[in-house]
C-alpha positions in Angstrom: -0.7 9.4 -8.9 -4.1 8.2 -10.1 -3.6 4.7 -8.7 -2.9 5.9 -5.1 -6.1 7.9 -5.1 -8.0 5.1 -6.8 -7.1 2.5 -4.2 -7.7 4.7 -1.3 -11.2 5.5 -2.6 -11.8 1.8 -3.5 -11.2 0.7 0.1 -13.6 3.5 1.1 -12.3 4.1 4.6 -12.2 7.8 4.9 -10.3 7.7 8.2 -7.5 5.8 6.4 -7.7 7.6 3.0 -4.4 9.5 3.5 -2.5 6.4 4.6 -3.8 4.3 1.7 -3.1 7.1 -0.7 0.5 7.5 0.6 1.1 3.7 0.4 -0.2 3.7 -3.1 2.1 6.6 -4.1 5.1 4.8 -2.5 4.3 1.6 -4.4 3.9 3.5 -7.6 7.3 5.2 -7.0 8.9 1.8 -6.4 7.4 0.5 -9.6 8.6 3.5 -11.6 12.1 3.5 -10.2 12.6 -0.3 -10.6 10.8 -0.5 -14.0 9.4 -3.8 -12.9 6.3 -4.7 -10.9 7.9 -7.3 -8.8 9.6 -5.0 -6.2 6.3 -3.1 -5.7 4.4 -6.4 -5.3 7.0 -7.6 -2.7 6.7 -4.3 -0.8 2.9 -4.6 -0.8 3.1 -8.2 0.4 5.5 -7.1 3.1 3.1 -4.4 4.3 0.3 -6.9 4.4 2.4 -9.4 6.4 3.4 -6.7 8.9 -0.3 -5.8 9.3 -1.1 -9.4 10.1 1.7 -9.7 12.6 0.7 -6.4 14.4 -3.0 -7.5 14.5 -2.0 -10.9 15.9 0.3 -9.5 18.6 -2.4 -7.0 19.7 -4.9 -9.7 20.6 
């Protein structure tokens, strides 16, 4: 739980605090369930990829 709050504060975007916190919690949950960091890393990379696609399509 600490990590979700840590990253949401690290990015210091108060309007997105809750979203970053929730994503951090979901990634932490994926890591804990899998017992391996790779699935959480792949989920994070997928979210970043989706973000890039959405920004590209909105231009």
